[in-house]
Structures are given as C-alpha cells and as structure tokens.
TORMAR-928230 format. One record per residue (C-alpha): residue in three letters; x, z, y. Coordinates in steps of 0.25 Angstrom, whole numbers, plus 5000, padded with zeros to 4 digits. Example, Ala and Ser with C-alpha at 12.3 -4.5 7.8 and 13.67 -1.06 7.14 Angstrom:
2
ala504950314982
ser505550294996
This chain:
358
met527342834756
phe527242804771
gly528442794779
asp527842794793
tyr526642744802
glu526942594797
asp526742634783
phe525442714786
asp524942584794
arg525242504782
val524442584773
leu523242574782
asp523442424782
phe523342414767
gly521942474768
leu522242624764
pro520942704766
leu521042784778
his520042904778
gln519842954792
asn519243094792
pro519343164805
asn519043304799
arg520343304791
arg521643334797
phe523043324791
ser523643454788
glu524743474778
thr525843574775
tyr527243524772
ser528643584770
cys529443544782
tyr530943504782
ser531843454793
val532043294794
ala533543324789
phe532943344775
leu532243214775
pro532843124764
gly533542994769
asn534342964781
glu534443064792
arg533443034804
glu533943104817
asn532743044825
val531743114816
asn532443254819
phe532343234834
gly530943194834
gly529543244833
lys529043184820
ile528943234806
ile529043164792
leu527843184783
pro527643144768
pro526843024764
ser525643104760
ala525443144774
leu525243004778
ala524242984767
lys523443104772
leu523543064787
ala523042924783
ser521642984778
leu521443054791
asn521043024805
ile522443034812
glu522742994826
tyr524042924829
pro525142954831
met525143064820
leu525443194826
phe525543324818
glu525543474820
leu526643554813
asn526343704811
asn527143814806
ala526043904801
asn527044024798
lys527544034812
gln526343964820
ile527243864826
arg526743714828
ser527243584833
his526843434833
ala527543314827
gly527243164823
val527543104810
leu528743004808
glu528642964793
phe527943004780
ile529143004771
ala529343154768
glu529243214754
glu527843264750
gly527643404756
arg528743394766
val528843364781
tyr530043334789
leu530243384803
pro531243374814
his532243494814
trp531743534828
met530343534824
met530643634812
gln531343724822
thr530143724831
leu529243754820
ser530243864814
leu530243794801
glu531243794790
gln531543694779
gly530343694769
asp529443774777
his527943734777
ile527243674789
asp525843634792
ile525643484798
lys524343444804
asn523943314811
ala523743334826
thr523243264839
leu524043284852
pro523843234866
leu524743134872
gly525743214880
thr525943194895
phe526943304899
val528043384892
lys529043484897
ile530343504889
gln531543594891
pro532843564885
gln533443674877
ala534943654882
val535543624895
asp536243504888
phe535043424890
leu535343404905
asp536543324901
ile535643214896
ser535743104907
asp534343044905
pro533443154898
lys532143074900
ala532642954892
val533143044881
leu531843114880
glu531042984880
lys531942934868
ala531843074861
phe530343084862
arg530142954855
asn530343034842
phe529243134846
thr527743114845
thr527343254849
leu527843364858
thr527443514856
gln527543624866
gly528643724862
asp529443624853
ile530943614854
ile531243474851
gln532543404849
ile533143274854
asn534443204851
tyr535243144862
asn536743094861
asn536843174848
lys536443304854
ile535143384851
tyr534343434863
glu533143534861
ile531943524870
leu530843624871
val529443564874
leu528943664885
glu527643604889
val526743484885
lys525543424891
pro524343404888
ser524243544881
gly523143644878
asn522043654868
asn523043714858
val523843584859
asp525343604862
gly525843464858
ile525743324864
ser525943184859
ile527043094866
val526742964859
glu526442854869
thr526242944881
asp526842964895
leu527543104894
glu528043174906
val529243264903
asp529743384911
phe531043454909
ala531243604910
pro532643664913
pro533443664900
val533643804893
gly534943864899
tyr534943784911
val535343854924
glu535043804938
pro536343774946
ala536643874957
pro536243824971
pro537343784980
pro537743894990
lys537143885004
asp538043835015
thr538443955025
met538543935040
ala540043925039
asp539943815029
lys538943745038
ile539843745050
lys541043725042
ile541943845046
asp543343835039
glu544043965037
pro545443965041
ser546443935030
met547544035027
lys548443925023
ser549543895033
asp549743745037
arg551043775044
trp552143675040
leu553343755034
ala554743685033
phe555643695021
gln554643735011
gly555443694999
ala556443774991
gly557843794995
asn559143794987
lys560543834991
leu561843754988
asn562343864979
gly561143854970
lys560543994975
ser559043994978
val558544014992
lys558144154996
ser556744194994
ser556644235009
ser556844095014
ala555944035003
asn554844125007
ala555044095021
ser554943945018
asn553843955008
pro552443935014
asn551744005002
ser552544135004
asp551744265004
lys552044285019
gln550744245026
asp550944145037
pro550444195050
asp550044055055
ala549044045043
thr548244165047
lys548344155062
asp547044075063
val546244175054
pro545344265062
ala545444415060
pro544144475054
leu543244525064
asn542644655060
leu541544705070
pro540744835070
phe539244825067
gly538444775079
lys539644715087
leu539744565089
phe540944485092
phe540944365102
gly542344325101
tyr543644375107
lys544044375122
val544544245127
val545844255134
pro546344135142
leu547544065137
gly548844105145
glu548244235152
lys549144355152
lys548844495153
lys549244565166
gly550444645166
val550944595153
glu552144505153
ser552544415142
asp553544465133
asn554244335130
lys555544315139
thr556244185138
phe557744195135
ser557744355135
gly558944365127
glu560444385131
gly561544275131
gln562944295126
val564144205127
leu565444205119
arg566444205131
pro565944255145
ser566444175157
arg567144245169
leu565944235178
asn565144305168
ala566244415166
ser566244435181
arg564744445181
thr564644545170
ala565644635176
ser565244775181
pro564344775193
thr565044885201
pro565944845213
ser567144925210
thr567244865196
ser566944725201
ala568144735211
ser569044795201
ala568644685192
ser568944575202
ala570244635206
glu570744645191
ser570344505189
ser571044455202
asn572344535198
ser572244475184
asn572144335190
asp573344355200
lys574144405188
arg573844285180
asn574244195192
asn575544265194
glu575844255179
thr575644105180
phe577044035178
gly577744165178
gly578944105171
lys580344075177
gly580543955185
tyr581743855185
ser582043735194
leu582743605191
lys583743625201
C-alpha cells in the first residue's frame, strides 16, 4: 500500500482525511521475523541498521494519529521484559508481520515467529553515547570515526544495553551501547537524527594493556659494558690441513689451531675480575697500589739470561788443556806426556832412508 515516507506524503497531498487525536497511541502486536525472510532481493543495509519494516495497515493507522516525525517506536518483549527502540524504513511487510534486523532479534531474545509489542515513542535528541567494541579486531580499523559516521546513517535511535552490528570490509563488528545522554525519567534511548553526537570509546572486550617498558638501571645510564668472553686474538692457520698421502691431520694439531676448541683461551678471561665476596659490614675501597718497577727487598729475579750450558762437536786444544785436572802433579805429567809425544812426532818425520845423486 505505502512503500515509504514519500508514499505517505503523497496520500496526504491527495486529501486523505487526517484525524489527529492526541489521546490515542499506536500500539500493535506482530509476529517478528528477521529481514532475511523478507521476500525479494536481499538487503544487507537493512540487516546492519536500526530500522524495521511494518505492514501497510500500520501506516494507515499512524496517519490518523498525532505522530511526531521521525517516527520512532518502542519494541517490547513482554515475555522476558526486554525492550529496545527503532525507526521505520518501509511499510511493505505482510499483514500481521514485522521484519527486524538480526542483531535486534538477538538483543530482544526473540525467535522467528515470536510475538512482539510495538508502540510509538518520543525520544530526546542525543548528545553523548559511549560504546564498547566486543572484539579487539575493531582496533585494526584505521579510521573508526569515519566508519561509525557512515554506519550510524542506518540508525535513527540508540538504546542503552543494545549490541548493534556494523559491516565494514565484509567483516561484522559488534558494538555495545554502554551509556547515552540525556537519560533518566524511564528513558534509556535517544534519537540520533539531525543532531551533533559525541562518541566515546571504551576499551574493547579482551583488550590487555601493553606492559610498561623496563626502567633503566644505573648501569644502563652510565653505559657500563661487561667484558666479553670471546677472544679477539688473531690465530694463524685456522683452516683444515691434509697430508700428501691422503691421511687426515691429527686431531691434536687441529685442536691447537682451532679457535673454537673446548680449551679456554687464558687471554679471553684475563680482563674479567674475580668475584668479590665480602663479609657483612666490610667495605672494599680497592686494592693496594704498587708502583711499576718496584721490587721487594731480598728477592731476586728468577729470570737468568743464557743460563744454559753450551756444547761443541769437536773441542779445541786450548779447551782441552783448560778442561784438564786442576792438580799440579797431574798438569805436569800431562805437559810432559804432550812434549814427549811432540818430540816423537818430530823424530818420526822423514824417517825413511835417504839416497844421494852422487
């Protein structure tokens, strides 16, 4: 009968009698269904909004009443004493039926075909609303303010305690209405049509505050670097060796040239100070300073230069005479024997027979 507000205005232009009786109110009971059961093409914007679809008879009855615009309604589940508010989108539903968004049926705890009481309502213009996303994924939206401004165009009312649904990038986000202003006098809903609405966000459900960064210690502030246990000493011939006969090199030589061997490098730990364990009540002000080059009295250095003994392959005669026995008798006999041997050698020289030419 009437598709929308334009059809309703067209009826008024044709001179349909309008009986305005302030003593009468719109109050009807319908069987409720989700907009998914609405005949015709699927309407996703209806399912993610705050407007319902009523039958044409509701428009005829509203035309005879003193109804303020925009048309706002109170939806009441009498069996569970739950109520909410909504606007109207169209008057194209079957008689006796009303189509609601899916989130509204969940809020009112309604099943398909349950009865619901619908009355006309007057709500104040909203000035403030506080909402809480029901998932941490809502924080992934880069510009939530712009997303909500676009989503609220499909809503005419907001009721405290409702969990509405919006669709963004093919993903459904649930949002709980925590608080609305103005409120009071048994009014828990507001109208958001042609009004400046301030929106406040509560932390999403499941959101955990990040842990604070650790405080800097005194060692971090003065930038004290602990000594490294890794040796920076250069080691030659660190590669693997092979013999000409094809045999591998002995493990001892490999371990000696391997810088990553299990043997700890003494140069790597010489700069690491030993742990200082002091008894309770005792303070340590440093070790005694010993001047460089100072030696203790009565202590001689153990280092002797060229302290070894030398050996030659063939001792000279001079060394042989020096290494003889130190007693006078033995030295005299030794000299006599040496002289006799020299005389004998001299006498034996050219000891053959001689012949003359004559």
